C-alpha positions, -999 to +999 in steps of 0.1 A: +182-112-650+212-090-643+236-100-617+259-075-599+285-082-572+295-053-550+326-055-529+343-031-505+378-024-516+399-034-545+415-070-548+450-064-535+468-098-540+480-103-575+473-140-577+436-134-567+433-104-589+444-124-620+415-151-616+387-127-613+385-115-648+383-150-661+353-159-641+335-126-648+341-132-686+327-167-683+296-155-665+288-131-692+280-161-715+250-169-693+238-136-678+243-099-678+270-095-651+288-065-634+315-065-608+316-032-588+343-023-563+336+004-538+368+022-527+384+014-494+379+038-466+408+060-459+426+064-425+407+034-409+431+031-381+415+063-366+379+053-373+361+029-349+348-004-365+311+006-361+317+039-378+337+020-406+306-003-412+284+028-413+306+045-437+309+014-460+272+009-456+263+044-471+286+036-501+270+002-506+234+016-504+244+045-527+255+019-553+221+001-555+186+011-566+154+007-547+141-021-571+173-041-567+171-074-548+200-073-523+217-105-510+247-103-486+275-128-483+274-131-445+287-158-420+252-160-405+233-165-438+219-197-451+242-223-466+237-240-499+254-267-519+264-257-554+232-273-569+213-256-541+227-222-550+219-228-587+183-235-576+183-202-556+193-184-587+167-202-608+140-193-583+150-156-586+150-157-623+116-175-624+102-148-599+110-122-624+139-105-604+153-079-627+187-073-609+201-093-582+228-076-562+253-097-540+275-078-516+308-088-502+314-065-471+345-052-456+365-069-429+340-060-400+308-069-418+278-048-426+260-018-410+225-023-396+212-002-425+226-026-450+212-056-431+178-039-430+178-033-468+188-068-477+165-095-488+186-123-479+220-135-465+241-164-478+271-180-460+298-195-482+310-217-453+310-220-415+346-210-417+358-174-421+377-163-451+394-131-460+372-108-480+399-109-506+395-147-512+357-146-509+356-126-541+371-155-561+348-180-543+317-158-552+327-155-588+335-192-592+302-203-574+282-179-596+298-195-627+294-231-613+257-223-606+250-210-641+269-240-657+247-263-636+215-246-649+227-246-685+238-283-682+275-276-690+301-301-679+319-278-654+303-292-623+308-329-614+288-350-588 
């Protein structure tokens, strides 16, 4: 199964930016993995939030194929323990999912069109995090899940 993470905008903070390649490299030991950044919208101060979500949504939907399984990281999604998330991935692999695409949205969330296209939503926490920090959390949890599935010593109970 191929896994892709799509996120809106580039990682701005140097500290966070430096961690991401390490987790992406680690993930490629377990699965085909791709990190895709959609460019930030320009002049957003002059664009209403709803229109920003619509514009970002068009870019997100343009980056996926009709056969891709789309899962959004969304505060209203289901929550998992790390082992539970690993089981979620195992079920997707066992079901024959060819490409699983996770999306980290912009600061205002997703458009209705993206929600309609998605096959699932996952919340990382009941708390809200910056979408810059969420990138690291997602990469780390994907690596953790695959280390659990492959019985690597990374995760401790």
